[in-house]
C-alpha positions in Angstrom: -29.4 -38.0 -22.1 -29.8 -34.1 -23.1 -32.5 -32.6 -21.1 -36.0 -32.2 -22.4 -35.4 -34.9 -25.1 -37.4 -37.7 -23.0 -40.5 -35.1 -22.3 -41.5 -33.0 -20.2 -39.2 -32.9 -16.8 -40.7 -35.0 -14.2 -40.9 -32.3 -11.8 -43.2 -30.3 -14.0 -45.9 -32.8 -14.5 -49.1 -32.9 -12.5 -49.7 -35.4 -10.3 -52.1 -37.3 -12.8 -49.7 -36.6 -15.5 -46.8 -38.5 -13.4 -48.5 -41.1 -11.9 -49.9 -42.2 -16.0 -46.6 -41.7 -17.3 -45.0 -44.0 -14.7 -48.1 -46.8 -15.6 -46.9 -46.8 -19.4 -43.4 -46.6 -18.3 -44.1 -49.8 -16.2 -46.2 -51.2 -19.0 -43.9 -50.7 -21.5 -40.6 -52.0 -19.8 -40.8 -55.6 -20.7 -40.9 -54.9 -24.7 -38.7 -52.3 -24.7 -36.1 -54.8 -22.8 -36.7 -57.6 -25.2 -37.1 -56.0 -28.5 -35.6 -52.2 -28.0 -31.9 -51.3 -29.0 -29.3 -50.5 -26.6 -30.3 -46.8 -27.0 -34.2 -47.6 -26.2 -33.2 -49.4 -23.3 -31.2 -46.9 -21.9 -33.8 -43.8 -22.8 -36.7 -45.9 -21.4 -34.2 -46.5 -18.1 -33.4 -42.9 -17.8 -36.8 -41.7 -18.4 -38.3 -44.3 -15.4 -36.0 -43.5 -13.1 -36.5 -39.9 -13.3 -40.3 -40.3 -13.0 -39.9 -42.9 -10.2 -37.5 -40.5 -8.0 -40.1 -37.9 -8.5 -42.9 -40.3 -7.5 -41.1 -41.0 -4.4 -40.2 -37.2 -3.5 -43.7 -36.0 -4.2 -45.4 -39.0 -2.6 -43.3 -40.2 0.6 -46.4 -41.8 2.4 -47.4 -43.9 -0.9 -43.8 -45.0 -1.6 -42.8 -46.3 1.9 -41.3 -49.5 1.9 -43.9 -52.3 3.2 -41.9 -53.9 6.1 -42.6 -57.4 5.0 -40.7 -56.8 1.9 -37.5 -55.4 3.6 -34.6 -57.8 4.4 -35.4 -57.2 8.0 -39.2 -58.3 7.1 -38.0 -61.7 5.3 -35.8 -62.3 8.3 -38.5 -62.2 10.7 -40.9 -64.3 8.6 -38.4 -67.0 8.4 -37.2 -66.7 12.1 -33.9 -65.7 11.5 -32.2 -62.9 13.5 -33.0 -59.5 12.6 -29.5 -58.9 11.6 -27.7 -55.1 12.0 -29.1 -52.1 13.2 
């Protein structure tokens, strides 16, 4: 995707705008996949990933995985061994 074609680069967005655009992307994902063409889905995916990676970079504390949602956490809940490492 050409730079700038999908809006302001994620790194240049304010924190408020970054979070607002992410909410919009997540809200419109289903409609895009179900009703959009291949180009629309590709553009949506590209922009969503750009915003998500920027969010993770800026908000490391907020985006730290919940241990219960990892494979290790699932194994622990089910009584399985911890696996590797």
